[in-house]
C-alpha positions as CSV (number, residue, x, y, z in Angstrom):
1,M,0.0,0.0,0.0
2,K,2.9,2.3,0.7
3,S,4.0,2.0,-2.9
4,L,0.6,2.8,-4.2
5,N,0.4,5.9,-2.1
6,I,3.8,7.0,-3.4
7,I,2.7,6.4,-7.0
8,S,-0.4,8.4,-6.3
9,R,1.6,11.4,-4.9
10,C,4.0,11.2,-7.8
11,Q,1.0,11.3,-10.2
12,S,-0.3,14.4,-8.4
13,I,3.0,16.2,-8.9
14,F,3.1,15.1,-12.6
15,R,-0.5,16.4,-13.1
16,S,0.2,19.7,-11.4
17,K,3.3,20.4,-13.6
18,K,1.5,19.4,-16.8
19,M,-1.8,21.2,-16.2
20,G,-0.7,24.6,-15.1
21,E,-1.9,27.1,-12.5
22,E,-5.6,27.2,-12.4
23,L,-6.7,23.6,-12.5
24,L,-5.0,21.6,-9.7
25,A,-4.1,17.9,-9.7
26,C,-6.8,17.2,-7.2
27,H,-9.4,18.5,-9.7
28,H,-8.5,15.9,-12.4
29,P,-10.8,13.1,-11.0
30,F,-13.6,15.7,-10.8
31,V,-13.1,16.7,-14.4
32,L,-13.3,13.0,-15.5
33,T,-16.3,12.1,-13.4
34,V,-18.4,15.2,-14.0
35,C,-17.8,15.0,-17.8
36,R,-18.5,11.3,-17.8
37,F,-21.7,11.6,-15.7
38,P,-23.2,15.1,-16.2
39,G,-26.0,15.8,-13.7
40,R,-24.7,13.4,-11.1
41,S,-25.3,14.4,-7.5
42,Q,-22.5,15.6,-5.2
43,D,-23.2,12.6,-2.9
44,E,-22.8,10.2,-5.9
45,I,-19.5,11.9,-6.9
46,A,-18.3,11.5,-3.3
47,K,-19.1,7.8,-3.3
48,D,-17.5,7.3,-6.8
49,L,-14.3,9.0,-5.8
50,C,-14.2,7.7,-2.2
51,L,-14.0,11.2,-0.8
52,N,-15.9,12.6,2.1
53,K,-18.8,14.9,1.3
54,S,-17.2,18.1,2.6
55,T,-14.1,17.5,0.5
56,V,-16.3,17.1,-2.6
57,T,-18.3,20.2,-1.7
58,R,-15.2,22.3,-1.3
59,A,-13.6,21.1,-4.5
60,L,-16.8,21.6,-6.5
61,A,-17.3,25.1,-5.0
62,Q,-13.8,26.0,-6.1
63,L,-14.4,24.5,-9.6
64,E,-17.7,26.5,-9.8
65,S,-16.0,29.7,-8.8
66,L,-13.5,29.1,-11.6
67,G,-16.3,28.5,-14.1
68,Y,-15.7,24.7,-14.6
69,V,-19.0,23.4,-13.2
70,T,-22.5,24.5,-12.4
71,R,-24.3,23.1,-9.4
72,N,-28.1,23.1,-9.3
73,P,-30.7,21.7,-6.8
74,N,-32.2,18.5,-7.9
75,P,-35.8,19.4,-9.0
76,S,-37.2,16.1,-7.5
77,D,-35.1,16.3,-4.3
78,K,-34.1,19.7,-3.1
79,R,-31.6,18.1,-0.6
80,Q,-29.4,17.0,-3.5
81,T,-27.2,19.1,-5.6
82,L,-26.6,18.1,-9.2
83,V,-23.3,18.9,-10.9
84,F,-22.9,19.7,-14.6
85,P,-19.7,20.5,-16.6
86,T,-19.5,23.9,-18.3
87,E,-18.0,24.5,-21.8
88,K,-14.8,25.5,-20.0
89,M,-14.6,22.1,-18.3
90,L,-15.4,20.3,-21.5
91,S,-12.6,22.2,-23.2
92,V,-10.0,21.0,-20.8
93,L,-11.2,17.4,-20.8
94,P,-9.0,16.4,-23.8
95,K,-5.9,17.8,-22.0
96,V,-6.7,16.0,-18.8
97,R,-7.2,12.7,-20.7
98,E,-3.9,13.4,-22.5
99,I,-2.0,13.9,-19.2
100,T,-3.6,10.7,-17.8
101,A,-2.6,8.7,-20.9
102,E,1.0,10.2,-20.8
103,W,1.3,9.2,-17.1
104,N,0.1,5.7,-17.8
105,R,2.6,5.3,-20.7
106,L,5.4,6.5,-18.5
107,I,4.7,4.3,-15.5
108,F,3.8,1.2,-17.4
109,E,6.8,1.4,-19.8
110,G,8.7,-1.9,-20.0
111,I,6.0,-3.9,-18.2
112,P,4.6,-6.8,-20.4
113,E,0.9,-6.7,-21.1
114,E,0.4,-10.0,-19.3
115,E,1.8,-8.6,-16.1
116,L,-0.3,-5.4,-16.5
117,A,-3.4,-7.5,-16.9
118,V,-2.6,-9.3,-13.6
119,F,-1.8,-6.0,-11.9
120,R,-5.2,-4.5,-13.0
121,S,-7.1,-7.6,-11.9
122,V,-5.5,-7.6,-8.5
123,T,-5.9,-3.9,-7.9
124,E,-9.5,-4.0,-8.9
125,K,-10.1,-6.8,-6.4
126,I,-8.3,-4.8,-3.7
127,E,-10.4,-1.7,-4.6
128,S,-13.6,-3.8,-4.3
129,N,-12.5,-5.2,-0.9
130,A,-11.7,-1.7,0.3
131,R,-15.0,-0.3,-0.8
132,K,-16.8,-3.2,1.0
133,A,-14.8,-2.6,4.1
134,I,-15.9,1.1,4.1
135,E,-19.5,0.2,3.5
136,E,-19.5,-2.3,6.4
137,T,-18.0,0.3,8.7
138,E,-20.1,3.2,7.4
139,G,-21.7,3.6,10.9
140,T,-18.2,4.0,12.3
141,F,-16.8,6.5,9.8
142,R,-18.5,9.7,8.9
143,N,-18.6,10.5,5.2
């Protein structure tokens, strides 16, 4: 797990240097998720990204103030806030995808496809187990 955390921090540094000043590395998952699922609620985004609701609210408020998203009350449930990408976010999506693809090329360089397939399979199983563990302890941890 230590290695995965280090890889994740290295990825954040890489994203920050490639993206520039306004859009931060921590915003990349939001760009990908909001563009993939326009109109998703903040709560669903929090669950998708395994982030607490207050972190998601702060990040989306920042993205909204920068003109990347709009947040609207759900007409059928006023307690929910729905998030939509703006043209500005849609315009940076290709660059975010390009940065992600470049990072993946760099870190997977020299690793045979068979090994990568095993790695992906194992990490997906670990992720599934981690999500189950959080769901089972949901009463213990506040989201």
